N, C-alpha and C positions, 0 to 999 in steps of 0.2 A: 967640135959639139954642132949639130946640125941641131938649127934655131926655127925649125919646120914648127907649125903648131902641133898643138896633140892635145888627148882627152886626160888624166890625171885618174883614170879612174879605168884604162878601158886594162884591164888583161889579161890580153894577147898579144900589147906592147911593153912590155914594164920597161920604164925607165933603168939605168943604172943606178947607183945608191953613190956615185961618182956624180952623173947631170944630176940626180937630185940636192945634192950635195953645191954643185956650181949656181943653182937657179936659185936656191936658196940666201947660197952669198950674196950671188945678186939682188934679192931682191934687197935683204938688211940692206950693204949696204945704198939702194933707192932709197928704203926707208926714213936709212940717217939723213941724208942729204935731203928731203925735205922738213923732215924734222926740224934743221939746224937754220931753213929756210922761215919755217914760221915762226921757234924762237924766235930768231932777231927781226920777224915781222911786228912780231909783240914787245918787242924788247922796244923795238921804235916807240909804238905805239902806246904802249899802256905808260911813260909820263904823261905823257899830253895826255890822257884823258882824265885825270890823277888831275891836273893845274883845270881841266874845264870842271869836274865838278866839285872842284876848290872852288870855284870863281862862281859854278851856279850859285852853292849855299854862303860864299862869300866868307870863306875861311882865306 
């Protein structure tokens, strides 16, 4: 597959359905990876923040 930059709005050089599907699949995989990292960070921070707020409120 050609990894050259391209303009999705360029009607003279339209990409094939297979190319578009491949790029969208890669984008979805990357989004899932970033979601996993963000979720892990949140789950690490959340209990600490809850404890901190509880200490401030004297609970």
